[in-house]
N, C-alpha and C positions, 0 to 999 in steps of 0.2 A: 477378565474382570470387567472390562467396558461393556461386554455383552450382558453380563449379569445386571449391571446398573440399568442398561436400557430395558431389559425385560422387566425389571422391578417397576420402573416408571411407566412402562407400557400398560400395566394394570391400572395405575392411577389415571392415565389420560386416555385409556381405551384406544391406543394406537392400533390401527388395522394391521392384522397379520397377513402378509402377502403369501400367496402360493409360490414357494421357491422351486417347484418342479419346473425345470427349464422346458420350454416348448420349442418347436422348430423355428418359430419366429424369433425367439430369444437367440438361438444359435446363429440365425442369419444376421440379426442386428449386431451381435457381438463380433462376428467376423468382419462386418462392414466397419464397425467402430475401430477395431484393431488396425484394419487397412488404412483408415483415415489418419489415425494417430501416428502410425509408422511413417506415413508420407509427410505429415506435419513436422515431425521431429527431424526427418531428413532435410526438410527445407529450412529448418531453424535449429542448427546444431547447438548453438549457445543455450537455447532454451532447454534442449535435451539434457545438457550438462547440469543446468540449474535444477532440473527436476530430479536428477540422480540417475539418468540413463547415460552411461559413459561409452556407448558404442561409437559416438561421433565426436569424441573429444579432440580430434585432430582437424576438424573442419570448421568453416565459417559460412555464414549465410551468403548466398548469391543474390545480389541486389540488381542484377542486370534486368533490362526491360523484358528480355526473353524469359527469364526465370519467373518473373512476377506474372507474366501472361500465362505461363504454364500453371502456376499455382491457382490463378483465378479460374481457369478452365477446369482444373481438378475440383475446386470447391463447388462449382456449379454442377459438376457431374455427381458428386456425392449428395448435394442438396436434392437433386432429382431422385436419386436412389432412396433417399430417406422418406419420400412420399408414401411408400408402401407401409410405413409405420405411423401414419397420421393418426390412426386409432391406437394410441399407446396402451390402451387397456388390454390389448392382445399380448403384451409383454408381461413379464413377471418381475417381482422384486425391485431391485435398484434400477433395472433397465427402464421401468416406466418413467422414472425421473430423468435418467441419463439420456434417453433418446431426445427429450425436449431440450435439455441443455446443449446437446450436440447440434441440434437444428438451429437453435438461437445463435450459437457461436459460428456456425458456418455462414449464416446470414450476415453476421458481423464481419466475417472475413471477406465476403463478397463486397460489402459496403466499403471496407477499408481499401480494397483494390480498385473499385470502380469510382468511388467518390472522394474519399479522404486523400488517398495517394500520398501518404506521409513521406515516402522515399524521394519524392520530387521537391519537397520544400522544408523538410525537417532534418537538419544536420545532426541533431541529437540521436537520431536513429542509428547513425554510423558510430558516433562516439561511444555510446553504451554497448554497442555490439562488440567492437574490437577490444575495448578495455575490460568489459565484464567477462569476455571469453577467456582472457588470460587470468583475471583475478580469481575466477571460480576454480581454476586448476591449482592455484597457489593457496587460497584461503581454506579450502575444504580438504581435509586429510582422509580422502576416501580410498586411496591406494598408495603404495610405496612411491617415493619420489622418483625412483628409476623408471617407473611406469608412467608417471604423469609428465615428466620432462620432455620426452620425445613428442608428445602431443602438444605441449607448450611451444616447442620449437616449430612444429608444423603450422600452428595457428599464427605465430609471429611471421612466418614466411608467407602466409596468406593475407596479411594485413595490407600490403601495398595494393593488392588487387581490389580490396574493399574500398580503399582510398580513391583509386581511379574510378570506381563505379560511383562513388559519392560525387566526385568532380563532374562526371558526365550527367548525373541525375539531377543534382540540385540546381534550381533555376533562380527563383526570387523568394527566398525565405523571409519570414518576418524578422526584423532586426534583432529582437530580443532572443530569438532562437540562435542566431549566429553568434551573438555576443556570449551567450551561455556556452555554446560549443567551444568557443575560443578559451573561455575560462577552464572548461573541463579537460580539454585536450592536453593542457600542460600537466594535469594530473595523470593522464595516460602515459605521457613521456616519463614522468617520475616513477610510475609503476614499472615500466620496462627497464629503466636504468637502475632503480633501487629496490622496488617492491617485490621483485622475483627472488631476492636473496634468501628469504626464509625457506623456500623450496630448494633452490640450487645448493644451499649449504648442506642439505641432507644427502646430496650426492656430489661431493666436491670434484670428483673425476670428470664431471660433465661441464663444469664451469668454463674451462678454457675452450672447449669445443663450441659451446653455445654463445660465448661472448661476442663473436662477430655478428651473429644473427641479432643479438640484443641491440648492438650498436646500429646496425642497418635499420632495424625496426624503429628505434628511437629517432633516427634521422628522418625516416619517412614520415613519422608523426610530426616532427618539428617542421618539415617542409609543408605538411598538410596544414598546420597551424598558420604558417605564413600565407598559404593560399586562402584560408578562411579570412585572414585579416586584409589581405591586399586585393583579392579577387571577389570573394563572395560577399563580404561585408558591404562594399560600396553598392552592390546591387540587391541588398537585402531590404527590399521595399514592399514585401508581401504583407498582407493584413493578418495580424495575430488573431483577429476575431473570426470564429468559425462561420458565423452567419446562422440565422434562426433555423433554416431548414436542415442544414447538416448537423447543427447542435441538437435539435430535437431527435434526429435519428441516432446520433452517437449516444445521446443520453439514454435512449431506450435500450440500446445494447449494453451500455456500461452498467445500468442499474438492474436490468431484468426485473423491474418492479411494475406493479399495476398502477402506480401513481403517475399521473400525467405531469407535464412540465408546469402547467398552470396550477395544479393542485399542490405541487411541491412548493411553489412560490407562496401560495396562500397559507400553507401550513408554516412555512418558515417565518413569514411576517407575523403571524399570530404567536408563534413560539418565541420570537424575539421579545415581544412585550411581556409574555409570561415569565421568561427567564430573567429579564431585567428586574421584574418585581421580586422574584425569588432571591436574586443576589443582593438586593437591597435589604430584604428581611434578614438575610444571614449577616449582612454587614453592620446593621444597626447596633446590635449589642456589642460588637467588636469596636465600633466607632466610639461608643460610650466608655468602653474599657480603655482604649488607646488615648482618647482625648476627653478626659473627665471634666475639664474646665471649658470645653467648647460651648459656644453660644447655643442655647437650646433651640433657637429658631432655625438652626441649620439642620436639625434632625429630620425635617420633612423634605429637604432637598435631596432627592433620591440619588441623583448622579453625583452630587458633591460628596455625600456620605460614602457611596460605593467607591468612588475614585480615591478618597482619602484613605480608606482601609486598604485598598489594593496597593497604593503607594507605600504605605507603612510596611506591608508584608514584603514588598519588593526590596526593602533595605537588607534583607537576609538573602544573599545570593552567592552563587559560585562565580568562577571566572574561567578563562580558557585553560588555566593550569589545574583547576580542581574539578571541573564538570564531570569528567569521566569517573574519577574516584568516588565522587559523591553519588553518581548514578549507580555505581556498583553497590554502595552501601544501601541505597534505597531499594534495590532489587531484593536484598535479603530481608529488609524490613517488611516490604509488601508481601513477600512469600510467607513469612511467619504469620502475618495478619490473616491471609487467606486460609491458611491451615488451621489456625486457632479458632476462626469463626466458621469453619466448615462450609465455605461458600461454593466450592467446586473442587473436583479431584485434581490435585497437583501432579503433573507428570514428573518422572525422574529422568529428565533429559538435560544435558549440559547447556549452560547459557553463559556466553562471554559478553561483557560490555567492552566495546572497542572504540577507538577514534575513527570516525567515518573516513573511508578512503577519499583522497582529494578528488579523484575523477568522478565521484558520486555526489559531490557537494554542489550547492547552488539552487536546490529546490526545497529542501526541508531540513529541520534541525536534527531529526533523528529518524531511524527506520529500524524495523525488525527483519532480519534476514534468516529465515528458518531453513533447515535442510529440506531438499526437495522430497516430495512424497514417495519417490522411487529410491531414495537414498536409504541404505540399510542403517547406517550410523552417521552421526554428524552433530555438530554443535549448532546452536542458534546464536546469531550475533545481534546484539542490541547496540547499534552504532549511533554515536552522538558526535555532532559536528562542532568544532571550535568555530569562532567567528572568522570571516575572511581576513587575510593579512592586510588588505588595503582599506579596511574600515578604520574610521577615526576612533580615538579613545572614547569620545562621547557616544558614538553610535554603538560601540561594543558595550558600554555601560547600559545603554537603553535596552539592548538585546538581553542582557542578563537580568535586568529588572523584570523583563517579561518572563524569562526562565529562571525565576528565583527558586529558593529552596523548596517552597511549597508547590510551585508549578512543576518542578522536576518530579515531585512525588506523583502528581497526577499524570504527567507524561510517562513515567515508568509504569504506572498501572496500564496505560493505553498500549504501550509498545511491548511490555514484557509480562507483568504479573498483576492480574490474571487476563491480560489482553492478548495481543498477537502471539507472543511466545507460547502461552498455555493453549490457546485455541488451535493454533496450527500444529502443535504437538499432538493434540487429540485428533485433528483432521487427518494427520498422517497415519493414524491407526485404522482409519476406515478402509475397508476393502470391498470391492464390487467386482462383478464379472468383467467390466471394462475399466479402462483408465480415464474415462471421460471426466468423472468428477474430480480426479486428481489433476488432470491437465487444465481444466477450466474452472478454477476457483472463483467464486463470486466476490469481487471487491466490495460490493455493498454488504454482503454478509460479514466479511472479515473486518472491515472498518466499523460497521455497525456494532458488531460484538465488542470491539475495543472501546467505543464510546459508551456503550451500555455498561461495561464493567466499571468505567469511571463513576457512573451514577450509582451502581450497586455498591461499590466500595464506600462512597460517601454516605449512602444510606446506612451502611453497617458501622459508620463512625470512624473510618480510617482517617487519621490525621486531625480529626475534630473540625470545628468550623473554619479554621484557617485553610485547610486543604479543600473543604467544601466550597470556599470562595473561589479557588482555582478551578475546581470541577465545573462550577457554574460559569465561570469566565470562559473555560474551554468549550462549554456548551454554546455560549454566545458565539465563540469563534466558529464552531461547526455550523451554526445557523447562518452566520455571515458568509461562510464558505459557499453555501448553496445559493445565497442571494448573489454573491459576486460571480459565481460560475455562470449563472443564467444571464445576469445583467451585462456581463462583459461579452460573452460569446453569442448571445441571441439579442443583444441590445447595444447600447452605445455608452455604457458607463465609462466615465473618465477616471484618470488616476486620482484626482482630487476627491471625486465622489467616493471612490473605493476607500481611500484613506480616511475620509470622514466617517464612513460606515464602520470601519474597523476600530478606529480610535475613539470616536464619540459614542457609538452605539454598542460596541463590543469591548470597550475599555482596554484596547491593545496598545502596547508601546509602539513608538514610531518605527523602531528597527524591525519589529515583527510585521507591522503593517506594510512596510516597504518590501520586505521579502515575500510577503503573501501576494502583493500586487504582481510581482514577477512570476511567482509560481502559478497564479491564476491564469496568466497569459500563456503559460507553457503547458497547461494540463487541462484542457477542456474536458468536461464531464466528470473527471476524477474527484474534484472537490465536492461534488454533490453526493458522493457515495456515503460520506460520514453522516450527513443529516438524514438522508433517506434510510440508511441502514439502521441507525439508532431508533428512528421512528418506527420502523417495522419490527425491530427486536422488542421494543417496549409494548407495542400493540400485541405482539405474540405472547409476552409474559402476562399481560392482562387477560387475554383469552384463556390461558392455561389456569390462571388463578380463579377465574370465574367458573371454569368447568370443574376444577378440583375442589373448590371450596376450602373448608378447614383442613383438608388433607394435603393441601399444597405444600410441597417440600422444595425449597429453593435450590438446594444442592442437586437433588435428583432432576429438577427441571433444567438447571444449567448443564449438567452432564449429558442429558438427553439432547438438548439443542445442538451441542457441539460434537455429537456422536455420528452425524451423518456426513462428515466431510465439511466442505464449505460451499454448499449449493445456495442459490438464491433463497431468500427467506420464505418466499411464497411456497417453495417446495418443502421446506422444513415444516411450515404450517400444515401442509397437506399430510406429510409423513406422521405428524403428531396427532392427526385427527382433529385439527382445530380450524 
């Protein structure tokens, strides 16, 4: 069915038809790509599990200096071999794009090993590795419990080795990284002690046998937490700023975009002013509706009008006890809207709204966890995080004023329908001669699509002007993200300057702004993917509209854009003949 949609739209956009007859060069590239992917997954077994390749479910990543040196040498070897495909036009079909994606990602791998060296200063690398390695075997019902539990045990038995490697490798992390690692490691302990129960209860005969391993693993993690607190934290004096040179390089790899760092900042600054004007225009009639007796002279105070309307809307909000149930309800509402307005083809794939696991908290309010592209079956999880237990009542209130009933609608569009859940379900249906496009999904394409769908839904009238207010506010957040990302890691932006930008220019609540300041320090280059991605997606749609004219069909356009997997937008533009 997807192929029929693509073929139909190919007529509208004159998508070039590739010669799909494989050449000797295709065979050589496909063999090389397979060899590279096999080695990559061997080196990162947790990632293989996440993708849906379960051959390595009993293993963990080796973070020793020897293993990392071996991986670097291997990456350089493959990069050299790829030179024979510098003229990608000698390849056919999907290989023409995938050879370039592979080259870019191998260059990124070499940069990571030679310059970033995360394993030497980022304790979160180890936290996510060990906790996620276990969680994936529990949360995803890809095989019978009796088959998954032995692998779970072997991974638990391997955790002390990873901890020892972390202790040897970590030198002087930035303090915020160590503090976050300490917060998250307690979630890993809880996962081992309590979170394995859903899987173990499916095979009760194994519980007694595995209990000693559980206890030993939990104690090892608790001892590691003590080491983080007593040993690593006092020497966590590293700079959380990446620096202009490394940031520019990392940004280029993270975005895979033609936009330069300077052009991104220029566009972000211009878009900030345009979006502030748009949110005021949307707020003005609501302000007059909510405050009919207000002094007329206030109507020209754009920030005052916008803030008053947003504050009024924030009165309708969930709390820690209702946020997950409310999000479940909104998923159904958004799905019905997409179907009734015929915006994009809705996949018949299961979606569960869940409470975010504790070990994953600390960086974002929500995420979408889709089954890996190699997984035959599986649910998508839309995870929503309650506020941290140590937050004050006032800060919790501020947080849910930000994530009020209307903002949760926009957030659900982004994470679930028709954002990440829908797009990744379509992407998992894409098949090519190699796994390159499945292994290396473009964060800029994925996040850009999700932000694009927020605007598309608002344009179609979803939720009316009150939800459009949140969509425009979220757009301001996306713009601020890009400015923060660059200003922090390639500049010297202070915490107060960051909070002022988010709260005064982006109308964010204090709780959201404080959390974003933390996230921005922990995630260099990632926060730019949203703004650059939506910019490229909107540019792409405008090009398609200009070319198709009156025959432009939004649903066919959307279905086509997400039919190629999740490659960088520049390749989608090429594939669509734009």
